[in-house]
C-alpha positions in Angstrom: 44.5 0.5 -2.2 45.5 1.9 1.1 42.9 2.5 3.8 42.7 6.2 3.2 41.8 5.6 -0.4 39.0 3.2 0.6 37.7 5.8 3.2 37.5 8.5 0.7 35.7 6.3 -1.8 33.4 5.1 1.0 32.6 8.7 2.0 32.0 9.7 -1.6 29.6 6.8 -2.1 27.4 7.7 0.8 25.7 10.4 -1.4 24.3 7.7 -3.7 22.3 6.2 -0.8 22.7 2.7 -2.3 23.1 0.0 0.4 24.5 -2.6 -1.9 27.2 -0.1 -3.1 28.2 0.5 0.5 28.1 -3.3 1.3 30.7 -3.9 -1.5 33.3 -2.1 0.6 33.1 -4.7 3.4 34.6 -8.2 3.7 32.2 -11.1 4.4 33.3 -11.2 8.0 33.6 -7.5 8.6 32.9 -5.9 11.9 31.1 -2.5 12.0 30.8 -0.5 15.2 28.4 2.0 13.5 27.6 5.6 14.4 23.9 4.8 15.0 23.9 1.1 15.9 25.3 -1.6 18.1 28.1 -4.0 17.0 27.4 -5.6 13.6 29.3 -8.6 12.3 29.1 -9.9 8.7 27.3 -8.6 5.6 23.6 -9.3 6.4 23.5 -7.0 9.5 25.7 -4.4 7.8 23.3 -4.3 4.9 20.4 -3.9 7.2 22.2 -1.0 8.9 22.9 0.8 5.5 19.3 0.3 4.4 18.2 2.3 7.4 21.1 4.8 7.6 21.1 5.7 3.9 17.4 6.6 4.2 18.3 10.1 5.4 17.3 12.8 3.0 20.2 14.5 1.2 22.8 12.4 3.1 26.4 13.4 2.5 29.7 12.5 4.1 32.8 14.7 4.1 36.2 13.5 5.4 37.7 16.4 7.3 40.9 14.8 8.7 42.6 11.5 8.1 45.7 9.8 9.5 47.3 6.6 8.0 49.1 3.8 9.7 50.3 0.6 8.1 50.1 -2.6 10.1 51.8 -6.0 9.4 50.3 -8.8 7.5 48.8 -6.6 4.8 46.4 -4.7 7.0 46.2 -0.9 6.5 44.4 1.3 9.0 43.5 4.9 9.3 41.6 7.0 11.7 40.2 10.5 11.4 37.2 12.7 11.4 34.2 13.0 9.0 31.0 15.0 9.0 27.6 13.6 8.0 25.0 16.1 6.7 21.4 15.4 6.0 17.8 16.7 6.5 15.8 15.4 9.4 12.1 16.5 9.4 13.1 19.3 7.1 15.9 20.6 9.4 19.5 20.5 8.1 21.7 18.5 10.4 25.5 18.1 10.6 27.0 15.4 12.7 30.7 15.3 13.3 32.0 11.8 13.9 35.3 9.9 14.5 36.3 6.8 12.5 38.8 4.0 12.3 38.9 1.7 9.2 41.0 -1.4 8.9 41.4 -2.6 5.3 42.9 -5.9 4.0 42.8 -6.9 0.3 40.9 -3.7 -0.6 38.0 -4.5 1.7 37.0 -3.1 5.0 37.5 -5.7 7.8 36.8 -3.4 10.7 35.1 0.0 10.8 34.4 2.0 14.0 32.4 5.2 13.8 31.1 7.3 16.7 29.8 10.8 17.2 32.6 13.2 18.1 32.0 14.3 21.7 33.4 17.8 21.2 
């Protein structure tokens, strides 16, 4: 599966708020530069991140723009924009963010996400 397919599946899966489901997308030695955390390497810290992140009430993720590039050696990468929506203390929030995913053998090996500064 190309990176853009993985990204769409990843974004769809956010709504289930299941940390193990999200962890299954990542390789054992994956690197995650998460939207709300420091650098995470490997599945144990990535799982801890998702346990916390997925705790947001009504959490959803919508991919709004995606670009695809194919690298050599079987790596596929894509970058784009997505929006997280959730309730925080009863208030509806939308957070626009940027992303880059690198996928090899149908698993995320590198994922960068940051709040869109605009």
